[in-house]
A tleap script that builds the chain and sets N, CA, C and O, in Angstrom:
source leaprc.protein.ff14SB
mol = sequence {
  NMET LEU LYS ALA PRO GLY GLY ASP ARG GLU
  MET VAL GLU ALA LEU ALA LEU VAL LEU GLN
  HIE ASP GLU GLN ALA VAL LEU THR ALA VAL
  GLU MET ALA LEU GLU ALA GLY ALA PRO THR
  LYS THR HIE ILE LEU ASP LEU LEU HIE ARG
  LEU VAL ASP GLY LYS PRO MET ASP ALA PRO
  PRO LEU LYS ALA PRO GLN ALA LEU THR LEU
  THR THR GLU PRO GLN ALA ASN VAL GLU ARG
  TYR ASP ALA LEU ARG LYS VAL ARG GLU ALA
  ARG HIE ALA CSER
}
set mol.1.N position { -2.234 3.699 -18.310 }
set mol.1.CA position { -1.715 2.360 -18.252 }
set mol.1.C position { -0.829 2.059 -19.457 }
set mol.1.O position { 0.189 1.380 -19.327 }
set mol.2.N position { -1.208 2.554 -20.607 }
set mol.2.CA position { -0.477 2.220 -21.821 }
set mol.2.C position { 0.904 2.857 -21.853 }
set mol.2.O position { 1.778 2.381 -22.577 }
set mol.3.N position { 1.124 3.922 -21.087 }
set mol.3.CA position { 2.421 4.589 -21.088 }
set mol.3.C position { 3.470 3.819 -20.301 }
set mol.3.O position { 4.663 3.951 -20.572 }
set mol.4.N position { 3.051 3.028 -19.345 }
set mol.4.CA position { 3.982 2.263 -18.519 }
set mol.4.C position { 4.392 0.979 -19.240 }
set mol.4.O position { 3.619 0.440 -20.033 }
set mol.5.N position { 5.602 0.488 -18.971 }
set mol.5.CA position { 6.002 -0.786 -19.582 }
set mol.5.C position { 5.075 -1.912 -19.131 }
set mol.5.O position { 4.813 -2.069 -17.939 }
set mol.6.N position { 4.586 -2.683 -20.078 }
set mol.6.CA position { 3.647 -3.757 -19.767 }
set mol.6.C position { 2.247 -3.264 -19.484 }
set mol.6.O position { 1.394 -4.033 -19.040 }
set mol.7.N position { 1.999 -1.983 -19.735 }
set mol.7.CA position { 0.694 -1.402 -19.448 }
set mol.7.C position { -0.409 -1.942 -20.330 }
set mol.7.O position { -1.559 -2.033 -19.902 }
set mol.8.N position { -0.068 -2.307 -21.577 }
set mol.8.CA position { -1.090 -2.851 -22.468 }
set mol.8.C position { -1.609 -4.184 -21.945 }
set mol.8.O position { -2.808 -4.458 -22.003 }
set mol.9.N position { -0.707 -5.004 -21.437 }
set mol.9.CA position { -1.122 -6.301 -20.878 }
set mol.9.C position { -1.955 -6.098 -19.610 }
set mol.9.O position { -2.957 -6.779 -19.392 }
set mol.10.N position { -1.523 -5.153 -18.786 }
set mol.10.CA position { -2.254 -4.867 -17.549 }
set mol.10.C position { -3.653 -4.346 -17.859 }
set mol.10.O position { -4.613 -4.675 -17.162 }
set mol.11.N position { -3.765 -3.536 -18.902 }
set mol.11.CA position { -5.065 -2.998 -19.292 }
set mol.11.C position { -5.991 -4.119 -19.766 }
set mol.11.O position { -7.174 -4.134 -19.423 }
set mol.12.N position { -5.460 -5.051 -20.549 }
set mol.12.CA position { -6.267 -6.176 -21.021 }
set mol.12.C position { -6.722 -7.036 -19.846 }
set mol.12.O position { -7.865 -7.491 -19.813 }
set mol.13.N position { -5.828 -7.260 -18.881 }
set mol.13.CA position { -6.200 -8.056 -17.716 }
set mol.13.C position { -7.266 -7.353 -16.880 }
set mol.13.O position { -8.147 -8.004 -16.319 }
set mol.14.N position { -7.185 -6.028 -16.797 }
set mol.14.CA position { -8.199 -5.279 -16.056 }
set mol.14.C position { -9.543 -5.349 -16.775 }
set mol.14.O position { -10.585 -5.499 -16.138 }
set mol.15.N position { -9.518 -5.242 -18.089 }
set mol.15.CA position { -10.763 -5.336 -18.850 }
set mol.15.C position { -11.347 -6.742 -18.806 }
set mol.15.O position { -12.563 -6.908 -18.890 }
set mol.16.N position { -10.499 -7.750 -18.677 }
set mol.16.CA position { -10.974 -9.137 -18.623 }
set mol.16.C position { -11.651 -9.464 -17.295 }
set mol.16.O position { -12.210 -10.549 -17.134 }
set mol.17.N position { -11.605 -8.547 -16.361 }
set mol.17.CA position { -12.283 -8.782 -15.084 }
set mol.17.C position { -13.793 -8.920 -15.258 }
set mol.17.O position { -14.466 -9.481 -14.394 }
set mol.18.N position { -14.332 -8.411 -16.372 }
set mol.18.CA position { -15.776 -8.531 -16.603 }
set mol.18.C position { -16.182 -9.979 -16.834 }
set mol.18.O position { -17.365 -10.309 -16.758 }
set mol.19.N position { -15.208 -10.852 -17.118 }
set mol.19.CA position { -15.533 -12.268 -17.292 }
set mol.19.C position { -15.808 -12.941 -15.955 }
set mol.19.O position { -16.483 -13.969 -15.905 }
set mol.20.N position { -15.288 -12.367 -14.865 }
set mol.20.CA position { -15.444 -12.970 -13.546 }
set mol.20.C position { -16.353 -12.169 -12.629 }
set mol.20.O position { -16.882 -12.703 -11.654 }
set mol.21.N position { -16.540 -10.883 -12.937 }
set mol.21.CA position { -17.314 -10.004 -12.060 }
set mol.21.C position { -18.367 -9.261 -12.867 }
set mol.21.O position { -18.345 -9.259 -14.098 }
set mol.22.N position { -19.275 -8.640 -12.159 }
set mol.22.CA position { -20.327 -7.849 -12.790 }
set mol.22.C position { -19.707 -6.691 -13.556 }
set mol.22.O position { -18.815 -6.009 -13.051 }
set mol.23.N position { -20.179 -6.474 -14.769 }
set mol.23.CA position { -19.615 -5.437 -15.639 }
set mol.23.C position { -19.725 -4.052 -15.012 }
set mol.23.O position { -18.783 -3.264 -15.088 }
set mol.24.N position { -20.847 -3.751 -14.403 }
set mol.24.CA position { -21.042 -2.428 -13.799 }
set mol.24.C position { -20.092 -2.211 -12.628 }
set mol.24.O position { -19.586 -1.105 -12.438 }
set mol.25.N position { -19.845 -3.257 -11.841 }
set mol.25.CA position { -18.908 -3.142 -10.721 }
set mol.25.C position { -17.495 -2.899 -11.225 }
set mol.25.O position { -16.756 -2.104 -10.644 }
set mol.26.N position { -17.113 -3.579 -12.306 }
set mol.26.CA position { -15.779 -3.370 -12.888 }
set mol.26.C position { -15.653 -1.952 -13.416 }
set mol.26.O position { -14.634 -1.299 -13.191 }
set mol.27.N position { -16.662 -1.468 -14.109 }
set mol.27.CA position { -16.626 -0.102 -14.628 }
set mol.27.C position { -16.539 0.923 -13.501 }
set mol.27.O position { -15.810 1.910 -13.605 }
set mol.28.N position { -17.276 0.688 -12.440 }
set mol.28.CA position { -17.225 1.594 -11.290 }
set mol.28.C position { -15.828 1.598 -10.672 }
set mol.28.O position { -15.303 2.657 -10.328 }
set mol.29.N position { -15.222 0.411 -10.530 }
set mol.29.CA position { -13.874 0.312 -9.961 }
set mol.29.C position { -12.854 1.010 -10.854 }
set mol.29.O position { -11.950 1.675 -10.350 }
set mol.30.N position { -12.984 0.868 -12.164 }
set mol.30.CA position { -12.070 1.531 -13.102 }
set mol.30.C position { -12.220 3.048 -13.011 }
set mol.30.O position { -11.226 3.774 -12.997 }
set mol.31.N position { -13.454 3.520 -12.951 }
set mol.31.CA position { -13.682 4.963 -12.835 }
set mol.31.C position { -13.105 5.502 -11.531 }
set mol.31.O position { -12.518 6.584 -11.513 }
set mol.32.N position { -13.268 4.756 -10.441 }
set mol.32.CA position { -12.732 5.202 -9.158 }
set mol.32.C position { -11.201 5.235 -9.184 }
set mol.32.O position { -10.589 6.142 -8.620 }
set mol.33.N position { -10.589 4.250 -9.835 }
set mol.33.CA position { -9.130 4.219 -9.944 }
set mol.33.C position { -8.628 5.377 -10.789 }
set mol.33.O position { -7.596 5.972 -10.479 }
set mol.34.N position { -9.347 5.699 -11.851 }
set mol.34.CA position { -8.960 6.838 -12.688 }
set mol.34.C position { -9.081 8.151 -11.924 }
set mol.34.O position { -8.219 9.022 -12.038 }
set mol.35.N position { -10.149 8.291 -11.146 }
set mol.35.CA position { -10.331 9.507 -10.342 }
set mol.35.C position { -9.246 9.640 -9.284 }
set mol.35.O position { -8.820 10.749 -8.962 }
set mol.36.N position { -8.795 8.505 -8.740 }
set mol.36.CA position { -7.753 8.526 -7.713 }
set mol.36.C position { -6.376 8.764 -8.310 }
set mol.36.O position { -5.421 9.043 -7.585 }
set mol.37.N position { -6.268 8.656 -9.629 }
set mol.37.CA position { -4.985 8.868 -10.288 }
set mol.37.C position { -4.076 7.657 -10.232 }
set mol.37.O position { -2.871 7.782 -10.448 }
set mol.38.N position { -4.627 6.491 -9.948 }
set mol.38.CA position { -3.838 5.264 -9.868 }
set mol.38.C position { -4.508 4.156 -10.663 }
set mol.38.O position { -5.005 3.189 -10.085 }
set mol.39.N position { -4.524 4.289 -11.992 }
set mol.39.CA position { -5.206 3.269 -12.797 }
set mol.39.C position { -4.327 2.040 -13.031 }
set mol.39.O position { -3.873 1.800 -14.150 }
set mol.40.N position { -4.094 1.277 -11.988 }
set mol.40.CA position { -3.346 0.036 -12.121 }
set mol.40.C position { -4.273 -1.140 -11.869 }
set mol.40.O position { -5.327 -1.007 -11.247 }
set mol.41.N position { -3.859 -2.281 -12.364 }
set mol.41.CA position { -4.691 -3.474 -12.211 }
set mol.41.C position { -4.886 -3.822 -10.737 }
set mol.41.O position { -5.986 -4.196 -10.328 }
set mol.42.N position { -3.830 -3.702 -9.941 }
set mol.42.CA position { -3.949 -4.050 -8.529 }
set mol.42.C position { -4.892 -3.101 -7.795 }
set mol.42.O position { -5.648 -3.525 -6.921 }
set mol.43.N position { -4.845 -1.819 -8.152 }
set mol.43.CA position { -5.751 -0.861 -7.512 }
set mol.43.C position { -7.190 -1.118 -7.939 }
set mol.43.O position { -8.110 -1.038 -7.124 }
set mol.44.N position { -7.379 -1.422 -9.198 }
set mol.44.CA position { -8.726 -1.733 -9.694 }
set mol.44.C position { -9.261 -2.982 -9.003 }
set mol.44.O position { -10.425 -3.024 -8.606 }
set mol.45.N position { -8.414 -4.000 -8.859 }
set mol.45.CA position { -8.839 -5.221 -8.165 }
set mol.45.C position { -9.204 -4.939 -6.714 }
set mol.45.O position { -10.200 -5.454 -6.205 }
set mol.46.N position { -8.395 -4.121 -6.053 }
set mol.46.CA position { -8.685 -3.772 -4.663 }
set mol.46.C position { -10.027 -3.058 -4.551 }
set mol.46.O position { -10.851 -3.395 -3.701 }
set mol.47.N position { -10.238 -2.077 -5.410 }
set mol.47.CA position { -11.507 -1.339 -5.384 }
set mol.47.C position { -12.685 -2.253 -5.720 }
set mol.47.O position { -13.751 -2.147 -5.115 }
set mol.48.N position { -12.489 -3.141 -6.678 }
set mol.48.CA position { -13.551 -4.062 -7.080 }
set mol.48.C position { -13.923 -4.990 -5.923 }
set mol.48.O position { -15.104 -5.223 -5.667 }
set mol.49.N position { -12.926 -5.512 -5.234 }
set mol.49.CA position { -13.224 -6.407 -4.107 }
set mol.49.C position { -13.899 -5.650 -2.969 }
set mol.49.O position { -14.760 -6.197 -2.280 }
set mol.50.N position { -13.511 -4.398 -2.774 }
set mol.50.CA position { -14.178 -3.599 -1.742 }
set mol.50.C position { -15.630 -3.328 -2.119 }
set mol.50.O position { -16.508 -3.332 -1.255 }
set mol.51.N position { -15.887 -3.094 -3.399 }
set mol.51.CA position { -17.264 -2.878 -3.849 }
set mol.51.C position { -18.092 -4.146 -3.669 }
set mol.51.O position { -19.216 -4.094 -3.168 }
set mol.52.N position { -17.541 -5.270 -4.074 }
set mol.52.CA position { -18.277 -6.532 -4.013 }
set mol.52.C position { -18.512 -6.949 -2.565 }
set mol.52.O position { -19.595 -7.423 -2.222 }
set mol.53.N position { -17.490 -6.771 -1.705 }
set mol.53.CA position { -17.613 -7.176 -0.303 }
set mol.53.C position { -18.386 -6.174 0.541 }
set mol.53.O position { -18.787 -6.489 1.662 }
set mol.54.N position { -18.599 -4.980 0.020 }
set mol.54.CA position { -19.318 -3.959 0.760 }
set mol.54.C position { -18.472 -3.294 1.821 }
set mol.54.O position { -19.005 -2.731 2.777 }
set mol.55.N position { -17.139 -3.351 1.665 }
set mol.55.CA position { -16.250 -2.718 2.644 }
set mol.55.C position { -16.204 -1.218 2.394 }
set mol.55.O position { -16.397 -0.775 1.262 }
set mol.56.N position { -15.949 -0.430 3.438 }
set mol.56.CA position { -15.872 1.018 3.254 }
set mol.56.C position { -14.685 1.399 2.374 }
set mol.56.O position { -13.620 0.787 2.449 }
set mol.57.N position { -14.882 2.409 1.549 }
set mol.57.CA position { -13.839 2.841 0.618 }
set mol.57.C position { -12.831 3.770 1.277 }
set mol.57.O position { -11.639 3.703 0.978 }
set mol.58.N position { -13.287 4.616 2.151 }
set mol.58.CA position { -12.398 5.580 2.791 }
set mol.58.C position { -12.182 5.171 4.241 }
set mol.58.O position { -13.129 4.983 5.004 }
set mol.59.N position { -10.934 5.043 4.591 }
set mol.59.CA position { -10.612 4.714 5.976 }
set mol.59.C position { -10.664 5.988 6.811 }
set mol.59.O position { -10.247 7.048 6.344 }
set mol.60.N position { -11.164 5.901 8.024 }
set mol.60.CA position { -11.198 7.102 8.863 }
set mol.60.C position { -9.779 7.542 9.202 }
set mol.60.O position { -8.875 6.708 9.266 }
set mol.61.N position { -9.569 8.837 9.420 }
set mol.61.CA position { -8.223 9.296 9.748 }
set mol.61.C position { -7.742 8.687 11.057 }
set mol.61.O position { -8.498 8.558 12.019 }
set mol.62.N position { -6.488 8.324 11.070 }
set mol.62.CA position { -5.909 7.682 12.237 }
set mol.62.C position { -5.359 8.744 13.172 }
set mol.62.O position { -4.556 9.587 12.772 }
set mol.63.N position { -5.801 8.695 14.423 }
set mol.63.CA position { -5.326 9.649 15.429 }
set mol.63.C position { -4.610 8.862 16.512 }
set mol.63.O position { -5.207 8.029 17.194 }
set mol.64.N position { -3.328 9.137 16.660 }
set mol.64.CA position { -2.547 8.450 17.682 }
set mol.64.C position { -2.840 9.065 19.042 }
set mol.64.O position { -2.984 10.283 19.151 }
set mol.65.N position { -2.931 8.245 20.072 }
set mol.65.CA position { -3.140 8.801 21.409 }
set mol.65.C position { -1.917 9.591 21.861 }
set mol.65.O position { -0.812 9.381 21.360 }
set mol.66.N position { -2.120 10.491 22.799 }
set mol.66.CA position { -1.042 11.343 23.278 }
set mol.66.C position { 0.084 10.552 23.934 }
set mol.66.O position { 1.219 11.026 23.986 }
set mol.67.N position { -0.207 9.374 24.428 }
set mol.67.CA position { 0.816 8.570 25.087 }
set mol.67.C position { 1.892 8.108 24.111 }
set mol.67.O position { 2.976 7.709 24.536 }
set mol.68.N position { 1.613 8.155 22.818 }
set mol.68.CA position { 2.570 7.681 21.830 }
set mol.68.C position { 3.441 8.791 21.247 }
set mol.68.O position { 4.218 8.531 20.327 }
set mol.69.N position { 3.339 9.989 21.742 }
set mol.69.CA position { 4.160 11.066 21.220 }
set mol.69.C position { 5.581 10.952 21.760 }
set mol.69.O position { 5.797 10.471 22.872 }
set mol.70.N position { 6.540 11.395 20.966 }
set mol.70.CA position { 7.942 11.342 21.372 }
set mol.70.C position { 8.232 12.396 22.426 }
set mol.70.O position { 7.831 13.552 22.296 }
set mol.71.N position { 8.920 11.986 23.453 }
set mol.71.CA position { 9.351 12.959 24.461 }
set mol.71.C position { 10.808 13.334 24.236 }
set mol.71.O position { 11.217 14.454 24.540 }
set mol.72.N position { 11.592 12.401 23.703 }
set mol.72.CA position { 12.993 12.659 23.390 }
set mol.72.C position { 13.247 12.234 21.950 }
set mol.72.O position { 13.008 11.084 21.582 }
set mol.73.N position { 13.722 13.154 21.154 }
set mol.73.CA position { 13.999 12.845 19.755 }
set mol.73.C position { 15.184 11.882 19.665 }
set mol.73.O position { 16.157 12.038 20.402 }
set mol.74.N position { 15.116 10.888 18.770 }
set mol.74.CA position { 16.246 9.981 18.607 }
set mol.74.C position { 17.433 10.701 17.975 }
set mol.74.O position { 17.262 11.624 17.179 }
set mol.75.N position { 18.634 10.269 18.339 }
set mol.75.CA position { 19.841 10.878 17.815 }
set mol.75.C position { 20.647 9.843 17.037 }
set mol.75.O position { 20.711 8.674 17.417 }
set mol.76.N position { 21.250 10.284 15.963 }
set mol.76.CA position { 22.148 9.419 15.218 }
set mol.76.C position { 23.505 9.474 15.907 }
set mol.76.O position { 24.246 10.443 15.749 }
set mol.77.N position { 23.828 8.437 16.668 }
set mol.77.CA position { 25.042 8.430 17.459 }
set mol.77.C position { 25.763 7.107 17.236 }
set mol.77.O position { 25.448 6.101 17.871 }
set mol.78.N position { 26.732 7.119 16.328 }
set mol.78.CA position { 27.452 5.899 15.982 }
set mol.78.C position { 28.322 5.430 17.139 }
set mol.78.O position { 28.476 4.226 17.343 }
set mol.79.N position { 28.888 6.350 17.893 }
set mol.79.CA position { 29.731 5.965 19.018 }
set mol.79.C position { 28.944 5.180 20.061 }
set mol.79.O position { 29.466 4.236 20.654 }
set mol.80.N position { 27.705 5.562 20.285 }
set mol.80.CA position { 26.862 4.836 21.247 }
set mol.80.C position { 26.634 3.406 20.770 }
set mol.80.O position { 26.677 2.467 21.565 }
set mol.81.N position { 26.395 3.246 19.488 }
set mol.81.CA position { 26.197 1.908 18.929 }
set mol.81.C position { 27.460 1.064 19.101 }
set mol.81.O position { 27.380 -0.097 19.504 }
set mol.82.N position { 28.616 1.637 18.800 }
set mol.82.CA position { 29.868 0.901 18.956 }
set mol.82.C position { 30.100 0.515 20.412 }
set mol.82.O position { 30.577 -0.583 20.695 }
set mol.83.N position { 29.764 1.412 21.337 }
set mol.83.CA position { 29.934 1.117 22.757 }
set mol.83.C position { 29.030 -0.033 23.178 }
set mol.83.O position { 29.455 -0.897 23.945 }
set mol.84.N position { 27.806 -0.062 22.701 }
set mol.84.CA position { 26.893 -1.156 23.031 }
set mol.84.C position { 27.400 -2.473 22.459 }
set mol.84.O position { 27.266 -3.524 23.086 }
set mol.85.N position { 27.971 -2.413 21.289 }
set mol.85.CA position { 28.468 -3.610 20.636 }
set mol.85.C position { 29.684 -4.174 21.371 }
set mol.85.O position { 29.832 -5.392 21.472 }
set mol.86.N position { 30.535 -3.321 21.874 }
set mol.86.CA position { 31.736 -3.778 22.569 }
set mol.86.C position { 31.437 -4.372 23.936 }
set mol.86.O position { 32.174 -5.241 24.403 }
set mol.87.N position { 30.369 -3.920 24.587 }
set mol.87.CA position { 30.030 -4.422 25.915 }
set mol.87.C position { 29.729 -5.907 25.859 }
set mol.87.O position { 30.157 -6.652 26.741 }
set mol.88.N position { 29.030 -6.340 24.880 }
set mol.88.CA position { 28.617 -7.741 24.806 }
set mol.88.C position { 29.732 -8.644 24.283 }
set mol.88.O position { 29.889 -9.769 24.758 }
set mol.89.N position { 30.495 -8.171 23.326 }
set mol.89.CA position { 31.559 -8.950 22.711 }
set mol.89.C position { 31.082 -10.338 22.295 }
set mol.89.O position { 31.839 -11.307 22.359 }
set mol.90.N position { 29.854 -10.427 21.879 }
set mol.90.CA position { 29.300 -11.696 21.435 }
set mol.90.C position { 29.473 -11.830 19.928 }
set mol.90.O position { 29.503 -10.838 19.200 }
set mol.91.N position { 29.585 -13.053 19.484 }
set mol.91.CA position { 29.696 -13.301 18.052 }
set mol.91.C position { 28.297 -13.402 17.460 }
set mol.91.O position { 27.382 -13.950 18.073 }
set mol.92.N position { 28.158 -12.871 16.276 }
set mol.92.CA position { 26.876 -12.889 15.592 }
set mol.92.C position { 26.975 -13.762 14.352 }
set mol.92.O position { 28.069 -14.110 13.910 }
set mol.93.N position { 25.856 -14.100 13.813 }
set mol.93.CA position { 25.809 -14.981 12.656 }
set mol.93.C position { 26.423 -14.328 11.417 }
set mol.93.O position { 26.863 -15.036 10.511 }
set mol.94.N position { 26.462 -13.017 11.359 }
set mol.94.CA position { 26.949 -12.362 10.143 }
set mol.94.C position { 28.405 -12.337 10.020 }
set mol.94.O position { 28.932 -11.812 9.039 }
savepdb mol mol.pdb
quit
């Protein structure tokens, strides 16, 4: 935290969380953030709220159903875009 600009202030704010929350919960959240490699105040706050609320820490892996797989890859086709734009000939706000 101290290496980043404003890191000293962020570190003090993270340490001041013990004034509002249980000291052991704050220490646990800080240790978890350090282990995750993201020792930022926002990450510590997120972990702390998850600990206090009893929410799960690890989200299950997301598996998309087969119906959502691409059948045709999108193509970068500027001419198609221009053709669509000319068909309407409508004025836009921009």
